[in-house]
All heavy atoms as a GROMACS GRO file, in nm:
protein
  620
    1MET      N    1  12.440  10.321   6.745
    1MET     CA    2  12.429  10.242   6.866
    1MET      C    3  12.302  10.278   6.943
    1MET      O    4  12.227  10.192   6.984
    1MET     CB    5  12.554  10.265   6.953
    1MET     CG    6  12.551  10.193   7.083
    1MET     SD    7  12.566  10.018   7.059
    1MET     CE    8  12.566   9.965   7.225
    2SER      N    9  12.279  10.408   6.965
    2SER     CA   10  12.161  10.449   7.041
    2SER      C   11  12.033  10.420   6.962
    2SER      O   12  11.928  10.400   7.022
    2SER     CB   13  12.169  10.596   7.078
    2SER     OG   14  12.163  10.675   6.961
    3ASN      N   15  12.043  10.417   6.830
    3ASN     CA   16  11.927  10.386   6.747
    3ASN      C   17  11.881  10.242   6.774
    3ASN      O   18  11.761  10.216   6.780
    3ASN     CB   19  11.960  10.407   6.599
    3ASN     CG   20  11.839  10.390   6.511
    3ASN    OD1   21  11.726  10.402   6.556
    3ASN    ND2   22  11.862  10.361   6.385
    4ILE      N   23  11.974  10.152   6.791
    4ILE     CA   24  11.940  10.013   6.820
    4ILE      C   25  11.873  10.002   6.957
    4ILE      O   26  11.773   9.932   6.973
    4ILE     CB   27  12.066   9.924   6.814
    4ILE    CG1   28  12.118   9.918   6.670
    4ILE    CG2   29  12.037   9.785   6.866
    4ILE    CD1   30  12.252   9.850   6.656
    5ILE      N   31  11.926  10.073   7.055
    5ILE     CA   32  11.869  10.070   7.189
    5ILE      C   33  11.727  10.126   7.189
    5ILE      O   34  11.637  10.071   7.252
    5ILE     CB   35  11.960  10.148   7.288
    5ILE    CG1   36  12.094  10.076   7.299
    5ILE    CG2   37  11.894  10.162   7.423
    5ILE    CD1   38  12.198  10.153   7.377
    6VAL      N   39  11.705  10.234   7.116
    6VAL     CA   40  11.572  10.294   7.106
    6VAL      C   41  11.476  10.197   7.038
    6VAL      O   42  11.362  10.180   7.083
    6VAL     CB   43  11.578  10.429   7.030
    6VAL    CG1   44  11.439  10.481   6.998
    6VAL    CG2   45  11.658  10.530   7.110
    7ARG      N   46  11.520  10.131   6.934
    7ARG     CA   47  11.435  10.035   6.864
    7ARG      C   48  11.399   9.917   6.953
    7ARG      O   49  11.285   9.871   6.953
    7ARG     CB   50  11.503   9.988   6.737
    7ARG     CG   51  11.504  10.094   6.628
    7ARG     CD   52  11.578  10.055   6.503
    7ARG     NE   53  11.548   9.921   6.458
    7ARG     CZ   54  11.628   9.850   6.379
    7ARG    NH1   55  11.741   9.901   6.337
    7ARG    NH2   56  11.594   9.729   6.341
    8ILE      N   57  11.496   9.868   7.030
    8ILE     CA   58  11.468   9.757   7.122
    8ILE      C   59  11.370   9.801   7.230
    8ILE      O   60  11.275   9.729   7.262
    8ILE     CB   61  11.600   9.705   7.184
    8ILE    CG1   62  11.685   9.636   7.078
    8ILE    CG2   63  11.572   9.610   7.300
    8ILE    CD1   64  11.824   9.599   7.123
    9PHE      N   65  11.390   9.921   7.286
    9PHE     CA   66  11.299   9.972   7.387
    9PHE      C   67  11.158   9.984   7.332
    9PHE      O   68  11.060   9.944   7.396
    9PHE     CB   69  11.348  10.109   7.439
    9PHE     CG   70  11.251  10.176   7.530
    9PHE    CD1   71  11.236  10.132   7.661
    9PHE    CD2   72  11.172  10.281   7.485
    9PHE    CE1   73  11.146  10.193   7.746
    9PHE    CE2   74  11.081  10.342   7.569
    9PHE     CZ   75  11.068  10.298   7.700
   10ARG      N   76  11.144  10.040   7.212
   10ARG     CA   77  11.010  10.056   7.151
   10ARG      C   78  10.946   9.920   7.123
   10ARG      O   79  10.825   9.904   7.138
   10ARG     CB   80  11.021  10.136   7.023
   10ARG     CG   81  11.046  10.282   7.048
   10ARG     CD   82  11.053  10.359   6.918
   10ARG     NE   83  11.087  10.499   6.944
   10ARG     CZ   84  11.139  10.579   6.855
   10ARG    NH1   85  11.163  10.536   6.732
   10ARG    NH2   86  11.167  10.704   6.887
   11PHE      N   87  11.027   9.824   7.082
   11PHE     CA   88  10.976   9.689   7.056
   11PHE      C   89  10.911   9.631   7.181
   11PHE      O   90  10.799   9.581   7.179
   11PHE     CB   91  11.090   9.600   7.007
   11PHE     CG   92  11.055   9.455   6.993
   11PHE    CD1   93  10.982   9.412   6.884
   11PHE    CD2   94  11.095   9.362   7.088
   11PHE    CE1   95  10.949   9.277   6.870
   11PHE    CE2   96  11.063   9.230   7.075
   11PHE     CZ   97  10.989   9.187   6.966
   12TYR      N   98  10.982   9.635   7.294
   12TYR     CA   99  10.928   9.581   7.418
   12TYR      C  100  10.812   9.666   7.471
   12TYR      O  101  10.712   9.612   7.520
   12TYR     CB  102  11.038   9.570   7.524
   12TYR     CG  103  11.123   9.448   7.502
   12TYR    CD1  104  11.250   9.458   7.446
   12TYR    CD2  105  11.076   9.321   7.535
   12TYR    CE1  106  11.328   9.346   7.424
   12TYR    CE2  107  11.153   9.209   7.514
   12TYR     CZ  108  11.279   9.221   7.459
   12TYR     OH  109  11.355   9.110   7.437
   13ARG      N  110  10.822   9.797   7.461
   13ARG     CA  111  10.715   9.885   7.507
   13ARG      C  112  10.586   9.856   7.431
   13ARG      O  113  10.479   9.838   7.491
   13ARG     CB  114  10.756  10.031   7.489
   13ARG     CG  115  10.650  10.129   7.537
   13ARG     CD  116  10.679  10.268   7.492
   13ARG     NE  117  10.670  10.272   7.345
   13ARG     CZ  118  10.716  10.369   7.270
   13ARG    NH1  119  10.779  10.471   7.325
   13ARG    NH2  120  10.703  10.366   7.138
   14ASP      N  121  10.594   9.849   7.300
   14ASP     CA  122  10.475   9.823   7.219
   14ASP      C  123  10.422   9.682   7.242
   14ASP      O  124  10.301   9.659   7.245
   14ASP     CB  125  10.506   9.844   7.070
   14ASP     CG  126  10.539   9.989   7.039
   14ASP    OD1  127  10.503  10.077   7.120
   14ASP    OD2  128  10.603  10.013   6.934
   15GLY      N  129  10.513   9.587   7.263
   15GLY     CA  130  10.470   9.450   7.291
   15GLY      C  131  10.392   9.439   7.420
   15GLY      O  132  10.289   9.372   7.428
   16PHE      N  133  10.439   9.507   7.524
   16PHE     CA  134  10.367   9.503   7.651
   16PHE      C  135  10.234   9.578   7.644
   16PHE      O  136  10.139   9.541   7.712
   16PHE     CB  137  10.453   9.559   7.765
   16PHE     CG  138  10.555   9.461   7.816
   16PHE    CD1  139  10.690   9.485   7.798
   16PHE    CD2  140  10.516   9.345   7.880
   16PHE    CE1  141  10.784   9.395   7.844
   16PHE    CE2  142  10.608   9.254   7.927
   16PHE     CZ  143  10.744   9.279   7.909
   17ARG      N  144  10.228   9.680   7.563
   17ARG     CA  145  10.101   9.753   7.548
   17ARG      C  146   9.995   9.667   7.481
   17ARG      O  147   9.877   9.679   7.511
   17ARG     CB  148  10.122   9.879   7.466
   17ARG     CG  149  10.182   9.992   7.542
   17ARG     CD  150  10.187  10.116   7.456
   17ARG     NE  151  10.255  10.224   7.527
   17ARG     CZ  152  10.299  10.333   7.470
   17ARG    NH1  153  10.282  10.351   7.340
   17ARG    NH2  154  10.360  10.425   7.540
   18GLU      N  155  10.035   9.583   7.388
   18GLU     CA  156   9.941   9.503   7.312
   18GLU      C  157   9.899   9.374   7.382
   18GLU      O  158   9.811   9.303   7.335
   18GLU     CB  159   9.999   9.469   7.174
   18GLU     CG  160  10.028   9.590   7.088
   18GLU     CD  161   9.902   9.668   7.055
   18GLU    OE1  162   9.797   9.604   7.029
   18GLU    OE2  163   9.908   9.793   7.057
   19MET      N  164   9.964   9.343   7.492
   19MET     CA  165   9.930   9.221   7.563
   19MET      C  166   9.790   9.230   7.623
   19MET      O  167   9.748   9.333   7.671
   19MET     CB  168  10.027   9.197   7.680
   19MET     CG  169  10.157   9.141   7.643
   19MET     SD  170  10.244   9.107   7.799
   19MET     CE  171  10.396   9.051   7.738
   20THR      N  172   9.720   9.117   7.622
   20THR     CA  173   9.591   9.112   7.691
   20THR      C  174   9.603   9.016   7.810
   20THR      O  175   9.600   9.059   7.924
   20THR     CB  176   9.480   9.066   7.595
   20THR    OG1  177   9.518   8.942   7.536
   20THR    CG2  178   9.456   9.169   7.487
   21ILE      N  179   9.620   8.890   7.782
   21ILE     CA  180   9.634   8.793   7.891
   21ILE      C  181   9.775   8.793   7.949
   21ILE      O  182   9.796   8.756   8.063
   21ILE     CB  183   9.594   8.652   7.844
   21ILE    CG1  184   9.563   8.565   7.965
   21ILE    CG2  185   9.702   8.587   7.761
   21ILE    CD1  186   9.481   8.444   7.931
   22GLY      N  187   9.869   8.843   7.873
   22GLY     CA  188  10.007   8.849   7.920
   22GLY      C  189  10.024   8.939   8.042
   22GLY      O  190  10.102   8.911   8.131
   23LYS      N  191   9.949   9.049   8.047
   23LYS     CA  192   9.956   9.138   8.162
   23LYS      C  193   9.911   9.066   8.288
   23LYS      O  194   9.972   9.080   8.394
   23LYS     CB  195   9.872   9.262   8.139
   23LYS     CG  196   9.930   9.356   8.037
   23LYS     CD  197   9.842   9.477   8.020
   23LYS     CE  198   9.898   9.567   7.910
   23LYS     NZ  199   9.815   9.683   7.885
   24THR      N  200   9.806   8.989   8.276
   24THR     CA  201   9.756   8.914   8.391
   24THR      C  202   9.859   8.811   8.436
   24THR      O  203   9.883   8.795   8.556
   24THR     CB  204   9.624   8.842   8.355
   24THR    OG1  205   9.533   8.939   8.303
   24THR    CG2  206   9.564   8.775   8.475
   25LEU      N  207   9.923   8.745   8.342
   25LEU     CA  208  10.025   8.648   8.378
   25LEU      C  209  10.144   8.713   8.445
   25LEU      O  210  10.200   8.659   8.541
   25LEU     CB  211  10.069   8.570   8.253
   25LEU     CG  212   9.963   8.480   8.191
   25LEU    CD1  213  10.016   8.420   8.061
   25LEU    CD2  214   9.921   8.373   8.287
   26TRP      N  215  10.186   8.831   8.398
   26TRP     CA  216  10.297   8.902   8.461
   26TRP      C  217  10.261   8.944   8.603
   26TRP      O  218  10.344   8.939   8.694
   26TRP     CB  219  10.338   9.024   8.378
   26TRP     CG  220  10.437   8.988   8.272
   26TRP    CD1  221  10.414   8.983   8.139
   26TRP    CD2  222  10.573   8.949   8.292
   26TRP    NE1  223  10.528   8.943   8.073
   26TRP    CE2  224  10.627   8.923   8.164
   26TRP    CE3  225  10.654   8.934   8.404
   26TRP    CZ2  226  10.759   8.882   8.147
   26TRP    CZ3  227  10.785   8.894   8.386
   26TRP    CH2  228  10.836   8.868   8.259
   27ILE      N  229  10.137   8.986   8.624
   27ILE     CA  230  10.094   9.022   8.759
   27ILE      C  231  10.099   8.901   8.851
   27ILE      O  232  10.147   8.910   8.966
   27ILE     CB  233   9.952   9.085   8.756
   27ILE    CG1  234   9.959   9.222   8.689
   27ILE    CG2  235   9.893   9.095   8.896
   27ILE    CD1  236   9.824   9.283   8.662
   28ILE      N  237  10.054   8.786   8.803
   28ILE     CA  238  10.060   8.663   8.882
   28ILE      C  239  10.204   8.627   8.914
   28ILE      O  240  10.237   8.590   9.027
   28ILE     CB  241   9.987   8.549   8.809
   28ILE    CG1  242   9.838   8.577   8.804
   28ILE    CG2  243  10.015   8.414   8.875
   28ILE    CD1  244   9.760   8.483   8.715
   29ILE      N  245  10.293   8.638   8.816
   29ILE     CA  246  10.434   8.607   8.837
   29ILE      C  247  10.494   8.700   8.943
   29ILE      O  248  10.565   8.655   9.033
   29ILE     CB  249  10.513   8.617   8.704
   29ILE    CG1  250  10.475   8.503   8.612
   29ILE    CG2  251  10.663   8.620   8.728
   29ILE    CD1  252  10.524   8.518   8.470
   30LEU      N  253  10.465   8.829   8.935
   30LEU     CA  254  10.519   8.925   9.032
   30LEU      C  255  10.466   8.900   9.172
   30LEU      O  256  10.540   8.910   9.271
   30LEU     CB  257  10.491   9.067   8.987
   30LEU     CG  258  10.565   9.112   8.860
   30LEU    CD1  259  10.519   9.250   8.817
   30LEU    CD2  260  10.715   9.109   8.884
   31ILE      N  261  10.338   8.865   9.184
   31ILE     CA  262  10.282   8.833   9.315
   31ILE      C  263  10.348   8.708   9.373
   31ILE      O  264  10.383   8.705   9.492
   31ILE     CB  265  10.128   8.816   9.305
   31ILE    CG1  266  10.063   8.951   9.277
   31ILE    CG2  267  10.072   8.754   9.432
   31ILE    CD1  268   9.916   8.942   9.242
   32LYS      N  269  10.368   8.607   9.291
   32LYS     CA  270  10.434   8.485   9.339
   32LYS      C  271  10.577   8.512   9.383
   32LYS      O  272  10.622   8.460   9.485
   32LYS     CB  273  10.431   8.377   9.230
   32LYS     CG  274  10.294   8.317   9.209
   32LYS     CD  275  10.292   8.222   9.092
   32LYS     CE  276  10.357   8.094   9.129
   32LYS     NZ  277  10.345   7.992   9.025
   33LEU      N  278  10.650   8.594   9.308
   33LEU     CA  279  10.786   8.629   9.347
   33LEU      C  280  10.788   8.705   9.479
   33LEU      O  281  10.873   8.681   9.565
   33LEU     CB  282  10.854   8.711   9.238
   33LEU     CG  283  10.897   8.633   9.114
   33LEU    CD1  284  10.945   8.728   9.006
   33LEU    CD2  285  11.005   8.533   9.150
   34PHE      N  286  10.694   8.797   9.497
   34PHE     CA  287  10.685   8.870   9.622
   34PHE      C  288  10.659   8.774   9.738
   34PHE      O  289  10.724   8.782   9.842
   34PHE     CB  290  10.575   8.976   9.616
   34PHE     CG  291  10.552   9.043   9.747
   34PHE    CD1  292  10.641   9.139   9.792
   34PHE    CD2  293  10.444   9.010   9.826
   34PHE    CE1  294  10.622   9.201   9.914
   34PHE    CE2  295  10.424   9.070   9.949
   34PHE     CZ  296  10.513   9.167   9.993
   35ILE      N  297  10.567   8.682   9.720
   35ILE     CA  298  10.537   8.585   9.826
   35ILE      C  299  10.659   8.499   9.856
   35ILE      O  300  10.694   8.478   9.972
   35ILE     CB  301  10.416   8.498   9.786
   35ILE    CG1  302  10.290   8.582   9.788
   35ILE    CG2  303  10.402   8.378   9.879
   35ILE    CD1  304  10.168   8.512   9.731
   36MET      N  305  10.727   8.452   9.754
   36MET     CA  306  10.842   8.365   9.775
   36MET      C  307  10.954   8.436   9.849
   36MET      O  308  11.012   8.381   9.942
   36MET     CB  309  10.895   8.311   9.642
   36MET     CG  310  10.809   8.204   9.584
   36MET     SD  311  10.869   8.126   9.433
   36MET     CE  312  11.002   8.219   9.375
   37PHE      N  313  10.987   8.558   9.809
   37PHE     CA  314  11.104   8.624   9.865
   37PHE      C  315  11.075   8.707   9.990
   37PHE      O  316  11.160   8.716  10.077
   37PHE     CB  317  11.172   8.712   9.760
   37PHE     CG  318  11.240   8.630   9.654
   37PHE    CD1  319  11.189   8.623   9.527
   37PHE    CD2  320  11.354   8.558   9.684
   37PHE    CE1  321  11.252   8.546   9.429
   37PHE    CE2  322  11.417   8.481   9.588
   37PHE     CZ  323  11.365   8.476   9.460
   38ALA      N  324  10.960   8.765  10.002
   38ALA     CA  325  10.932   8.853  10.116
   38ALA      C  326  10.864   8.776  10.229
   38ALA      O  327  10.914   8.772  10.341
   38ALA     CB  328  10.845   8.970  10.072
   39VAL      N  329  10.752   8.714  10.199
   39VAL     CA  330  10.673   8.651  10.304
   39VAL      C  331  10.741   8.526  10.358
   39VAL      O  332  10.753   8.509  10.480
   39VAL     CB  333  10.531   8.620  10.251
   39VAL    CG1  334  10.450   8.544  10.353
   39VAL    CG2  335  10.460   8.748  10.211
   40LEU      N  336  10.786   8.439  10.272
   40LEU     CA  337  10.850   8.316  10.319
   40LEU      C  338  10.978   8.343  10.395
   40LEU      O  339  11.010   8.274  10.491
   40LEU     CB  340  10.875   8.222  10.202
   40LEU     CG  341  10.750   8.162  10.138
   40LEU    CD1  342  10.788   8.075  10.020
   40LEU    CD2  343  10.670   8.082  10.237
   41LYS      N  344  11.053   8.445  10.354
   41LYS     CA  345  11.176   8.478  10.425
   41LYS      C  346  11.146   8.520  10.568
   41LYS      O  347  11.217   8.484  10.661
   41LYS     CB  348  11.252   8.590  10.354
   41LYS     CG  349  11.384   8.621  10.421
   41LYS     CD  350  11.454   8.735  10.356
   41LYS     CE  351  11.587   8.767  10.415
   41LYS     NZ  352  11.599   8.764  10.557
   42LEU      N  353  11.041   8.597  10.588
   42LEU     CA  354  11.006   8.642  10.722
   42LEU      C  355  10.971   8.527  10.816
   42LEU      O  356  11.009   8.528  10.932
   42LEU     CB  357  10.887   8.739  10.715
   42LEU     CG  358  10.916   8.876  10.655
   42LEU    CD1  359  10.787   8.954  10.641
   42LEU    CD2  360  11.015   8.951  10.740
   43PHE      N  361  10.898   8.428  10.765
   43PHE     CA  362  10.848   8.323  10.852
   43PHE      C  363  10.937   8.200  10.861
   43PHE      O  364  10.940   8.133  10.964
   43PHE     CB  365  10.708   8.281  10.807
   43PHE     CG  366  10.607   8.390  10.825
   43PHE    CD1  367  10.549   8.450  10.715
   43PHE    CD2  368  10.572   8.434  10.950
   43PHE    CE1  369  10.456   8.552  10.732
   43PHE    CE2  370  10.479   8.535  10.969
   43PHE     CZ  371  10.421   8.594  10.858
   44PHE      N  372  11.006   8.166  10.755
   44PHE     CA  373  11.079   8.040  10.753
   44PHE      C  374  11.231   8.053  10.756
   44PHE      O  375  11.301   7.955  10.774
   44PHE     CB  376  11.039   7.957  10.630
   44PHE     CG  377  10.895   7.917  10.633
   44PHE    CD1  378  10.804   7.975  10.547
   44PHE    CD2  379  10.851   7.823  10.723
   44PHE    CE1  380  10.671   7.939  10.549
   44PHE    CE2  381  10.718   7.786  10.727
   44PHE     CZ  382  10.628   7.844  10.640
   45PHE      N  383  11.283   8.172  10.735
   45PHE     CA  384  11.427   8.190  10.733
   45PHE      C  385  11.468   8.302  10.829
   45PHE      O  386  11.497   8.413  10.787
   45PHE     CB  387  11.476   8.222  10.591
   45PHE     CG  388  11.439   8.117  10.492
   45PHE    CD1  389  11.341   8.140  10.397
   45PHE    CD2  390  11.502   7.993  10.494
   45PHE    CE1  391  11.306   8.042  10.306
   45PHE    CE2  392  11.467   7.895  10.403
   45PHE     CZ  393  11.369   7.920  10.310
   46PRO      N  394  11.471   8.272  10.959
   46PRO     CA  395  11.510   8.376  11.055
   46PRO      C  396  11.658   8.411  11.039
   46PRO      O  397  11.736   8.333  10.985
   46PRO     CB  398  11.484   8.311  11.190
   46PRO     CG  399  11.493   8.165  11.165
   46PRO     CD  400  11.444   8.144  11.023
   47ASP      N  401  11.696   8.526  11.090
   47ASP     CA  402  11.835   8.571  11.082
   47ASP      C  403  11.916   8.497  11.187
   47ASP      O  404  11.920   8.535  11.304
   47ASP     CB  405  11.843   8.722  11.102
   47ASP     CG  406  11.978   8.776  11.063
   47ASP    OD1  407  12.069   8.696  11.036
   47ASP    OD2  408  11.991   8.899  11.060
   48PHE      N  409  11.978   8.389  11.146
   48PHE     CA  410  12.052   8.300  11.236
   48PHE      C  411  12.165   8.373  11.308
   48PHE      O  412  12.185   8.357  11.429
   48PHE     CB  413  12.108   8.182  11.157
   48PHE     CG  414  12.197   8.092  11.237
   48PHE    CD1  415  12.144   8.001  11.326
   48PHE    CD2  416  12.334   8.099  11.224
   48PHE    CE1  417  12.225   7.918  11.401
   48PHE    CE2  418  12.418   8.017  11.298
   48PHE     CZ  419  12.362   7.927  11.387
   49LEU      N  420  12.240   8.452  11.236
   49LEU     CA  421  12.356   8.518  11.295
   49LEU      C  422  12.316   8.623  11.398
   49LEU      O  423  12.378   8.634  11.504
   49LEU     CB  424  12.443   8.581  11.186
   49LEU     CG  425  12.512   8.483  11.093
   49LEU    CD1  426  12.586   8.557  10.984
   49LEU    CD2  427  12.606   8.393  11.169
   50LYS      N  428  12.212   8.702  11.371
   50LYS     CA  429  12.171   8.804  11.466
   50LYS      C  430  12.111   8.744  11.592
   50LYS      O  431  12.125   8.800  11.700
   50LYS     CB  432  12.070   8.900  11.402
   50LYS     CG  433  12.136   9.009  11.323
   50LYS     CD  434  12.040   9.121  11.296
   50LYS     CE  435  12.112   9.232  11.224
   50LYS     NZ  436  12.024   9.339  11.186
   51THR      N  437  12.041   8.631  11.579
   51THR     CA  438  11.979   8.573  11.697
   51THR      C  439  12.080   8.498  11.784
   51THR      O  440  12.059   8.486  11.904
   51THR     CB  441  11.865   8.477  11.658
   51THR    OG1  442  11.916   8.377  11.569
   51THR    CG2  443  11.751   8.551  11.591
   52ASN      N  444  12.188   8.447  11.726
   52ASN     CA  445  12.283   8.366  11.804
   52ASN      C  446  12.410   8.439  11.844
   52ASN      O  447  12.483   8.389  11.930
   52ASN     CB  448  12.319   8.240  11.725
   52ASN     CG  449  12.200   8.148  11.711
   52ASN    OD1  450  12.113   8.144  11.796
   52ASN    ND2  451  12.195   8.075  11.602
   53PHE      N  452  12.440   8.553  11.782
   53PHE     CA  453  12.563   8.625  11.812
   53PHE      C  454  12.531   8.772  11.833
   53PHE      O  455  12.454   8.831  11.759
   53PHE     CB  456  12.665   8.607  11.699
   53PHE     CG  457  12.696   8.463  11.671
   53PHE    CD1  458  12.640   8.399  11.562
   53PHE    CD2  459  12.779   8.391  11.755
   53PHE    CE1  460  12.667   8.265  11.537
   53PHE    CE2  461  12.808   8.258  11.730
   53PHE     CZ  462  12.752   8.195  11.621
   54GLY      N  463  12.597   8.832  11.932
   54GLY     CA  464  12.565   8.970  11.968
   54GLY      C  465  12.639   9.076  11.890
   54GLY      O  466  12.584   9.181  11.859
   55THR      N  467  12.763   9.051  11.856
   55THR     CA  468  12.842   9.156  11.790
   55THR      C  469  12.883   9.113  11.650
   55THR      O  470  12.876   8.994  11.614
   55THR     CB  471  12.970   9.186  11.870
   55THR    OG1  472  13.054   9.069  11.871
   55THR    CG2  473  12.937   9.227  12.012
   56LYS      N  474  12.929   9.210  11.573
   56LYS     CA  475  12.975   9.181  11.437
   56LYS      C  476  13.099   9.093  11.438
   56LYS      O  477  13.116   9.009  11.351
   56LYS     CB  478  13.006   9.312  11.363
   56LYS     CG  479  12.886   9.391  11.325
   56LYS     CD  480  12.926   9.514  11.245
   56LYS     CE  481  12.805   9.595  11.206
   56LYS     NZ  482  12.842   9.713  11.128
   57GLU      N  483  13.183   9.112  11.538
   57GLU     CA  484  13.305   9.032  11.547
   57GLU      C  485  13.273   8.884  11.570
   57GLU      O  486  13.334   8.796  11.510
   57GLU     CB  487  13.397   9.085  11.658
   57GLU     CG  488  13.461   9.218  11.628
   57GLU     CD  489  13.367   9.336  11.651
   57GLU    OE1  490  13.263   9.318  11.720
   57GLU    OE2  491  13.396   9.445  11.600
   58GLU      N  492  13.176   8.858  11.658
   58GLU     CA  493  13.137   8.719  11.683
   58GLU      C  494  13.079   8.655  11.557
   58GLU      O  495  13.107   8.539  11.526
   58GLU     CB  496  13.034   8.713  11.796
   58GLU     CG  497  13.090   8.746  11.932
   58GLU     CD  498  12.981   8.752  12.038
   58GLU    OE1  499  12.862   8.761  12.000
   58GLU    OE2  500  13.016   8.745  12.157
   59ARG      N  501  12.998   8.732  11.486
   59ARG     CA  502  12.940   8.680  11.361
   59ARG      C  503  13.049   8.652  11.259
   59ARG      O  504  13.047   8.549  11.191
   59ARG     CB  505  12.840   8.781  11.304
   59ARG     CG  506  12.716   8.796  11.387
   59ARG     CD  507  12.620   8.896  11.325
   59ARG     NE  508  12.542   8.953  11.432
   59ARG     CZ  509  12.514   9.081  11.446
   59ARG    NH1  510  12.556   9.168  11.357
   59ARG    NH2  511  12.444   9.123  11.547
   60ALA      N  512  13.144   8.745  11.246
   60ALA     CA  513  13.253   8.728  11.150
   60ALA      C  514  13.338   8.607  11.186
   60ALA      O  515  13.378   8.530  11.096
   60ALA     CB  516  13.338   8.854  11.144
   61ASP      N  517  13.367   8.589  11.313
   61ASP     CA  518  13.445   8.472  11.356
   61ASP      C  519  13.372   8.342  11.322
   61ASP      O  520  13.432   8.247  11.273
   61ASP     CB  521  13.474   8.478  11.506
   61ASP     CG  522  13.574   8.585  11.541
   61ASP    OD1  523  13.651   8.626  11.451
   61ASP    OD2  524  13.576   8.628  11.658
   62TYR      N  525  13.242   8.338  11.350
   62TYR     CA  526  13.165   8.217  11.322
   62TYR      C  527  13.164   8.185  11.172
   62TYR      O  528  13.188   8.071  11.132
   62TYR     CB  529  13.021   8.233  11.372
   62TYR     CG  530  12.933   8.116  11.336
   62TYR    CD1  531  12.944   7.995  11.405
   62TYR    CD2  532  12.843   8.124  11.231
   62TYR    CE1  533  12.865   7.888  11.370
   62TYR    CE2  534  12.765   8.017  11.196
   62TYR     CZ  535  12.776   7.898  11.266
   62TYR     OH  536  12.699   7.791  11.231
   63VAL      N  537  13.140   8.286  11.090
   63VAL     CA  538  13.136   8.264  10.945
   63VAL      C  539  13.273   8.221  10.895
   63VAL      O  540  13.285   8.128  10.814
   63VAL     CB  541  13.088   8.392  10.872
   63VAL    CG1  542  13.104   8.378  10.722
   63VAL    CG2  543  12.943   8.420  10.906
   64GLY      N  544  13.378   8.283  10.945
   64GLY     CA  545  13.513   8.244  10.905
   64GLY      C  546  13.546   8.100  10.941
   64GLY      O  547  13.603   8.026  10.862
   65LYS      N  548  13.506   8.061  11.061
   65LYS     CA  549  13.531   7.921  11.104
   65LYS      C  550  13.451   7.822  11.020
   65LYS      O  551  13.500   7.716  10.984
   65LYS     CB  552  13.495   7.905  11.251
   65LYS     CG  553  13.595   7.970  11.343
   65LYS     CD  554  13.552   7.956  11.488
   65LYS     CE  555  13.643   8.035  11.579
   65LYS     NZ  556  13.595   8.036  11.718
   66GLU      N  557  13.326   7.858  10.988
   66GLU     CA  558  13.243   7.768  10.908
   66GLU      C  559  13.294   7.756  10.764
   66GLU      O  560  13.286   7.649  10.704
   66GLU     CB  561  13.097   7.816  10.908
   66GLU     CG  562  13.026   7.793  11.039
   66GLU     CD  563  13.014   7.646  11.074
   66GLU    OE1  564  12.969   7.568  10.987
   66GLU    OE2  565  13.049   7.609  11.187
   67LEU      N  566  13.346   7.862  10.711
   67LEU     CA  567  13.398   7.858  10.573
   67LEU      C  568  13.527   7.779  10.564
   67LEU      O  569  13.556   7.719  10.459
   67LEU     CB  570  13.419   8.000  10.520
   67LEU     CG  571  13.293   8.078  10.488
   67LEU    CD1  572  13.328   8.220  10.449
   67LEU    CD2  573  13.215   8.012  10.376
   68THR      N  574  13.607   7.781  10.669
   68THR     CA  575  13.737   7.713  10.663
   68THR      C  576  13.735   7.576  10.732
   68THR      O  577  13.837   7.509  10.736
   68THR     CB  578  13.845   7.800  10.728
   68THR    OG1  579  13.808   7.830  10.863
   68THR    CG2  580  13.865   7.928  10.649
   69ARG      N  581  13.622   7.538  10.784
   69ARG     CA  582  13.609   7.408  10.854
   69ARG      C  583  13.621   7.294  10.753
   69ARG      O  584  13.568   7.299  10.644
   69ARG     CB  585  13.472   7.402  10.923
   69ARG     CG  586  13.446   7.274  10.997
   69ARG     CD  587  13.317   7.285  11.074
   69ARG     NE  588  13.203   7.320  10.988
   69ARG     CZ  589  13.106   7.234  10.955
   69ARG    NH1  590  13.109   7.112  11.000
   69ARG    NH2  591  13.008   7.273  10.879
   70THR      N  592  13.694   7.191  10.792
   70THR     CA  593  13.705   7.073  10.705
   70THR      C  594  13.598   6.973  10.746
   70THR      O  595  13.564   6.957  10.863
   70THR     CB  596  13.842   7.007  10.720
   70THR    OG1  597  13.862   6.970  10.856
   70THR    CG2  598  13.952   7.098  10.672
   71VAL      N  599  13.544   6.907  10.647
   71VAL     CA  600  13.437   6.808  10.670
   71VAL      C  601  13.499   6.670  10.670
   71VAL      O  602  13.569   6.630  10.577
   71VAL     CB  603  13.330   6.820  10.560
   71VAL    CG1  604  13.220   6.717  10.583
   71VAL    CG2  605  13.272   6.960  10.557
   72ASP      N  606  13.471   6.595  10.776
   72ASP     CA  607  13.522   6.458  10.785
   72ASP      C  608  13.432   6.366  10.703
   72ASP      O  609  13.310   6.370  10.716
   72ASP     CB  610  13.522   6.412  10.930
   72ASP     CG  611  13.620   6.493  11.013
   72ASP    OD1  612  13.724   6.532  10.958
   72ASP    OD2  613  13.592   6.517  11.132
   73PRO      N  614  13.493   6.282  10.619
   73PRO     CA  615  13.410   6.191  10.536
   73PRO      C  616  13.347   6.080  10.614
   73PRO      O  617  13.375   6.036  10.713
   73PRO     CB  618  13.508   6.135  10.434
   73PRO     CG  619  13.645   6.170  10.481
   73PRO     CD  620  13.632   6.274  10.588
   0.00000   0.00000   0.00000
């Protein structure tokens, strides 16, 4: 079992070492993911619950009401 895991690890390790343009593409992908999740969250997705409710109980009540609220068609 551990022999298979070691072989898989070596396969990926050696593959990443031999990459030339692939490393650049991975860096671009990681930068884009960082921008999407870190930067955009800060500017476009404020913490709604913390800004509108003061205590944990108020936040919990609001979330509970929203989850159990029925939607009129």
